[in-house]
KOLMARKE-693191 format. One record per residue (C-alpha): residue in three letters; x, y, z. Coordinates in nm, 2 decimals, always signed. Example, Ala and Ser with C-alpha at 12.3 -4.5 7.8 and 13.67 -1.06 7.14 Angstrom:
{residu ALA; u +1.23; v -0.45; w +0.78}
{residu SER; u +1.37; v -0.11; w +0.71}
end
This chain:
{residu MET; u +18.62; v +13.34; w +23.61}
{residu ALA; u +18.48; v +13.56; w +23.30}
{residu GLU; u +18.25; v +13.84; w +23.37}
{residu LYS; u +17.98; v +13.97; w +23.14}
{residu LEU; u +18.07; v +14.24; w +22.90}
{residu SER; u +18.08; v +14.56; w +23.12}
{residu PRO; u +18.03; v +14.91; w +23.01}
{residu GLU; u +18.41; v +14.95; w +23.05}
{residu THR; u +18.50; v +14.65; w +22.83}
{residu ALA; u +18.24; v +14.73; w +22.59}
{residu ARG; u +18.39; v +15.09; w +22.56}
{residu ILE; u +18.74; v +14.95; w +22.52}
{residu MET; u +18.62; v +14.71; w +22.25}
{residu ALA; u +18.44; v +14.97; w +22.05}
{residu GLU; u +18.74; v +15.22; w +22.07}
{residu ARG; u +18.99; v +14.95; w +21.95}
{residu PHE; u +18.78; v +14.76; w +21.70}
{residu GLY; u +18.48; v +14.99; w +21.59}
{residu LYS; u +18.68; v +15.07; w +21.29}
{residu ASP; u +18.86; v +14.89; w +21.01}
{residu THR; u +19.11; v +14.68; w +21.20}
{residu LEU; u +19.33; v +14.40; w +21.11}
{residu ILE; u +19.26; v +14.10; w +21.31}
{residu ALA; u +19.39; v +13.73; w +21.30}
{residu LEU; u +19.10; v +13.49; w +21.22}
{residu ALA; u +19.17; v +13.12; w +21.30}
{residu THR; u +18.97; v +12.82; w +21.18}
{residu VAL; u +19.04; v +12.45; w +21.16}
{residu SER; u +19.10; v +12.23; w +20.85}
{residu ASP; u +19.18; v +11.85; w +20.87}
{residu GLY; u +19.25; v +11.89; w +21.24}
{residu GLU; u +19.50; v +12.17; w +21.17}
{residu PRO; u +19.46; v +12.53; w +21.28}
{residu GLN; u +19.46; v +12.77; w +21.01}
{residu VAL; u +19.51; v +13.16; w +21.05}
{residu ARG; u +19.49; v +13.46; w +20.84}
{residu THR; u +19.48; v +13.84; w +20.88}
{residu VAL; u +19.15; v +13.99; w +20.78}
{residu ASN; u +18.99; v +14.34; w +20.80}
{residu GLY; u +18.75; v +14.34; w +21.08}
{residu TYR; u +18.48; v +14.57; w +21.24}
{residu TYR; u +18.34; v +14.51; w +21.59}
{residu GLU; u +17.99; v +14.60; w +21.70}
{residu ASP; u +17.78; v +14.48; w +21.98}
{residu GLY; u +17.98; v +14.16; w +22.07}
{residu ALA; u +18.07; v +14.06; w +21.71}
{residu PHE; u +18.32; v +14.09; w +21.45}
{residu TYR; u +18.21; v +14.16; w +21.09}
{residu VAL; u +18.44; v +14.06; w +20.78}
{residu LEU; u +18.37; v +14.10; w +20.42}
{residu THR; u +18.48; v +13.78; w +20.24}
{residu TYR; u +18.41; v +13.54; w +19.96}
{residu ALA; u +18.17; v +13.24; w +20.01}
{residu LEU; u +18.40; v +12.99; w +19.83}
{residu SER; u +18.70; v +13.10; w +20.03}
{residu GLY; u +18.90; v +12.85; w +20.24}
{residu LYS; u +18.81; v +13.03; w +20.56}
{residu MET; u +18.43; v +13.01; w +20.47}
{residu LEU; u +18.45; v +12.64; w +20.37}
{residu GLN; u +18.64; v +12.55; w +20.69}
{residu LEU; u +18.39; v +12.75; w +20.91}
{residu GLU; u +18.10; v +12.54; w +20.73}
{residu LYS; u +18.28; v +12.22; w +20.84}
{residu HIS; u +18.38; v +12.33; w +21.18}
{residu PRO; u +18.16; v +12.64; w +21.30}
{residu ARG; u +18.41; v +12.77; w +21.56}
{residu ALA; u +18.64; v +13.06; w +21.51}
{residu ALA; u +18.90; v +13.25; w +21.71}
{residu VAL; u +19.02; v +13.60; w +21.67}
{residu CYS; u +19.30; v +13.79; w +21.79}
{residu GLY; u +19.44; v +14.16; w +21.76}
{residu GLU; u +19.52; v +14.47; w +21.95}
{residu TRP; u +19.57; v +14.29; w +22.28}
{residu PHE; u +19.25; v +14.09; w +22.25}
{residu THR; u +19.20; v +13.71; w +22.19}
{residu GLY; u +18.84; v +13.55; w +22.17}
{residu HIS; u +18.64; v +13.27; w +22.05}
{residu GLY; u +18.32; v +13.30; w +21.84}
{residu LEU; u +18.05; v +13.15; w +21.66}
{residu PRO; u +18.05; v +13.22; w +21.26}
{residu GLU; u +17.75; v +13.31; w +21.06}
{residu ASN; u +17.74; v +13.36; w +20.69}
{residu LEU; u +17.48; v +13.66; w +20.67}
{residu GLY; u +17.49; v +13.60; w +20.29}
{residu TYR; u +17.52; v +13.81; w +19.99}
{residu ILE; u +17.65; v +14.18; w +20.08}
{residu LEU; u +17.36; v +14.33; w +19.88}
{residu ASP; u +17.09; v +14.14; w +20.03}
{residu GLU; u +16.83; v +14.37; w +20.17}
{residu ARG; u +16.85; v +14.19; w +20.51}
{residu ASN; u +17.22; v +14.30; w +20.53}
{residu ALA; u +17.13; v +14.68; w +20.43}
{residu GLU; u +17.20; v +14.82; w +20.76}
{residu ILE; u +17.53; v +14.65; w +20.85}
{residu PHE; u +17.65; v +14.67; w +20.49}
{residu ALA; u +17.61; v +15.04; w +20.48}
{residu LYS; u +17.83; v +15.06; w +20.79}
{residu LEU; u +18.10; v +14.81; w +20.66}
{residu ARG; u +18.12; v +14.99; w +20.32}
{residu GLU; u +18.20; v +15.31; w +20.51}
{residu VAL; u +18.44; v +15.15; w +20.76}
{residu PHE; u +18.63; v +14.98; w +20.49}
{residu ALA; u +18.60; v +15.26; w +20.25}
{residu ALA; u +18.98; v +15.29; w +20.21}
{residu TRP; u +19.03; v +14.96; w +20.03}
{residu TYR; u +18.66; v +14.87; w +19.93}
{residu GLY; u +18.67; v +15.01; w +19.58}
{residu ASN; u +19.01; v +14.87; w +19.50}
{residu GLY; u +18.86; v +14.56; w +19.30}
{residu HIS; u +18.87; v +14.32; w +19.61}
{residu ILE; u +18.48; v +14.32; w +19.64}
{residu VAL; u +18.28; v +14.28; w +19.32}
{residu GLU; u +17.92; v +14.37; w +19.43}
{residu SER; u +17.77; v +14.19; w +19.13}
{residu ASP; u +17.92; v +13.86; w +19.25}
{residu ARG; u +17.67; v +13.70; w +19.49}
{residu ASN; u +17.96; v +13.52; w +19.65}
{residu ASN; u +18.07; v +13.85; w +19.82}
{residu VAL; u +17.93; v +13.79; w +20.17}
{residu ILE; u +17.93; v +13.91; w +20.51}
{residu LEU; u +18.09; v +13.69; w +20.78}
{residu LYS; u +17.96; v +13.76; w +21.13}
{residu ILE; u +18.15; v +13.63; w +21.42}
{residu ARG; u +17.95; v +13.64; w +21.74}
{residu LEU; u +18.19; v +13.64; w +22.02}
{residu THR; u +18.14; v +13.38; w +22.32}
{residu ASP; u +18.45; v +13.47; w +22.54}
{residu GLY; u +18.76; v +13.66; w +22.53}
{residu VAL; u +19.05; v +13.80; w +22.70}
{residu LEU; u +19.10; v +14.19; w +22.67}
{residu PHE; u +19.41; v +14.38; w +22.81}
{residu ALA; u +19.41; v +14.75; w +22.87}
{residu HIS; u +19.60; v +14.98; w +23.09}
{residu GLY; u +19.77; v +14.69; w +23.27}
{residu ILE; u +19.43; v +14.52; w +23.35}
{residu ARG; u +19.33; v +14.19; w +23.23}
{residu TYR; u +18.96; v +14.14; w +23.15}
{residu ASP; u +18.82; v +13.80; w +23.11}
{residu ILE; u +18.49; v +13.86; w +22.92}
{residu ASP; u +18.17; v +13.63; w +22.88}
{residu PHE; u +18.00; v +13.77; w +22.57}
{residu THR; u +17.71; v +13.53; w +22.61}
end
């Protein structure tokens, strides 16, 4: 049975994913699973990804609003939310963090700030399995 996110599991998640981390993001298209690697950042029970509003993953998430993530001995499910344009004033606080976290590649042309289709994807985790130091943690993020 899954337990609520504890201080111990919260600490492990923040240590592993509270930085630029490659994670696998899975969606569904025409009944088939689709997976790709994205740069993710974890904070307070959610992963954040900078992406393009018209990308396959975003179109798939609009049709089937469920996602799965995997990386660094963690797998989980979540509810996706398009937070909108990266420079929208509502996103100022999280975007400032993301810009810093993703600084190593942010300025390489992948993100064009003037393009309003550059958005923030938030994946609010619902459940997950975390392995650390030989221990399995089944986590209820709700």
